MIDOSE-1310 file (N, C-alpha, C; in nm, 2 decimals, decimal comma, always signed):
residues 53
matk	+1,21/-0,26/-0,41/+1,20/-0,13/-0,36/+1,33/-0,09/-0,29; +1,38/+0,03/-0,31/+1,50/+0,07/-0,25/+1,48/+0,20/-0,18; +1,57/+0,23/-0,08/+1,56/+0,36/-0,01/+1,70/+0,39/+0,04; +1,71/+0,51/+0,09/+1,84/+0,56/+0,15/+1,81/+0,65/+0,27
gdsl	+1,91/+0,68/+0,34/+1,89/+0,77/+0,46/+2,03/+0,81/+0,51; +2,04/+0,91/+0,60/+2,17/+0,94/+0,66/+2,21/+0,84/+0,76; +2,12/+0,76/+0,81/+2,15/+0,65/+0,90/+2,07/+0,53/+0,87; +2,11/+0,42/+0,92/+2,03/+0,30/+0,90/+1,89/+0,31/+0,95
eear	+1,87/+0,37/+1,06/+1,74/+0,39/+1,12/+1,65/+0,48/+1,02; +1,71/+0,58/+0,97/+1,64/+0,67/+0,87/+1,60/+0,59/+0,75; +1,69/+0,51/+0,70/+1,67/+0,43/+0,58/+1,55/+0,33/+0,60; +1,55/+0,27/+0,72/+1,45/+0,18/+0,76/+1,31/+0,25/+0,76
qnlk	+1,31/+0,37/+0,82/+1,19/+0,45/+0,83/+1,14/+0,49/+0,69; +1,23/+0,53/+0,61/+1,19/+0,56/+0,47/+1,14/+0,44/+0,40; +1,19/+0,33/+0,42/+1,14/+0,21/+0,35/+1,00/+0,17/+0,40; +0,98/+0,18/+0,53/+0,85/+0,16/+0,59/+0,75/+0,25/+0,53
eave	+0,78/+0,38/+0,52/+0,69/+0,47/+0,46/+0,66/+0,45/+0,32; +0,76/+0,40/+0,24/+0,74/+0,37/+0,10/+0,65/+0,25/+0,09; +0,67/+0,15/+0,17/+0,58/+0,03/+0,16/+0,44/+0,07/+0,20; +0,42/+0,14/+0,30/+0,29/+0,19/+0,35/+0,22/+0,27/+0,24
gyie	+0,29/+0,36/+0,17/+0,24/+0,44/+0,07/+0,19/+0,35/-0,05; +0,27/+0,25/-0,08/+0,24/+0,16/-0,19/+0,11/+0,09/-0,16; +0,10/+0,03/-0,04/-0,02/-0,04/+0,00/-0,14/+0,04/-0,01; -0,13/+0,17/+0,04/-0,24/+0,26/+0,04/-0,28/+0,29/-0,10
svqq	-0,19/+0,30/-0,19/-0,23/+0,33/-0,33/-0,30/+0,21/-0,40; -0,25/+0,09/-0,36/-0,32/-0,03/-0,41/-0,46/-0,03/-0,36; -0,48/+0,00/-0,24/-0,62/+0,00/-0,18/-0,70/+0,11/-0,24; -0,65/+0,23/-0,26/-0,73/+0,33/-0,32/-0,77/+0,31/-0,46
anee	-0,69/+0,23/-0,53/-0,72/+0,20/-0,67/-0,80/+0,07/-0,68; -0,84/+0,02/-0,56/-0,92/-0,11/-0,56/-0,86/-0,22/-0,64; -0,73/-0,23/-0,62/-0,65/-0,34/-0,69/-0,60/-0,44/-0,59; -0,67/-0,46/-0,48/-0,62/-0,56/-0,38/-0,62/-0,70/-0,44
kefi	-0,71/-0,73/-0,53/-0,72/-0,87/-0,59/-0,60/-0,89/-0,68; -0,55/-0,79/-0,74/-0,43/-0,80/-0,83/-0,30/-0,80/-0,75; -0,31/-0,75/-0,63/-0,19/-0,73/-0,55/-0,17/-0,87/-0,47; -0,08/-0,95/-0,53/-0,05/-1,08/-0,47/+0,10/-1,08/-0,45
prpv	+0,14/-1,06/-0,32/+0,28/-1,06/-0,29/+0,34/-1,20/-0,31; +0,46/-1,20/-0,37/+0,53/-1,33/-0,39/+0,59/-1,37/-0,25; +0,58/-1,50/-0,22/+0,64/-1,54/-0,10/+0,79/-1,54/-0,12; +0,86/-1,51/-0,01/+1,01/-1,50/-0,01/+1,06/-1,62/+0,07
peqv	+1,15/-1,70/+0,02/+1,20/-1,81/+0,09/+1,26/-1,77/+0,22; +1,24/-1,85/+0,33/+1,29/-1,81/+0,46/+1,44/-1,79/+0,46; +1,52/-1,86/+0,38/+1,66/-1,85/+0,37/+1,70/-1,71/+0,32; +1,63/-1,66/+0,23/+1,66/-1,52/+0,18/+1,63/-1,42/+0,28
veky	+1,52/-1,43/+0,36/+1,49/-1,34/+0,47/+1,60/-1,34/+0,57; +1,64/-1,46/+0,61/+1,74/-1,47/+0,72/+1,88/-1,41/+0,67; +1,91/-1,44/+0,55/+2,04/-1,38/+0,49/+2,03/-1,23/+0,49; +1,92/-1,17/+0,45/+1,90/-1,03/+0,45/+1,92/-0,97/+0,59
frkf	+1,85/-1,02/+0,69/+1,85/-0,96/+0,82/+1,98/-0,98/+0,89; +2,06/-1,09/+0,86/+2,19/-1,10/+0,92/+2,28/-0,99/+0,88; +2,26/-0,92/+0,77/+2,34/-0,81/+0,73/+2,32/-0,69/+0,82; +2,21/-0,68/+0,89/+2,18/-0,57/+0,97/+2,19/-0,59/+1,12
n	+2,22/-0,71/+1,16/+2,23/-0,75/+1,30/+2,37/-0,77/+1,34
């Protein structure tokens, strides 16, 4: 999933809204059982968040 905004805060908010919308659509389609998020290695998460701190 990707997003953009005029500021980092706006991009984060847009991403949050996109994820929420996706989850809502999965729930409305009764596809929760098929919705299995893949685990992300902790190292990947740490590397990602270091870019923004």
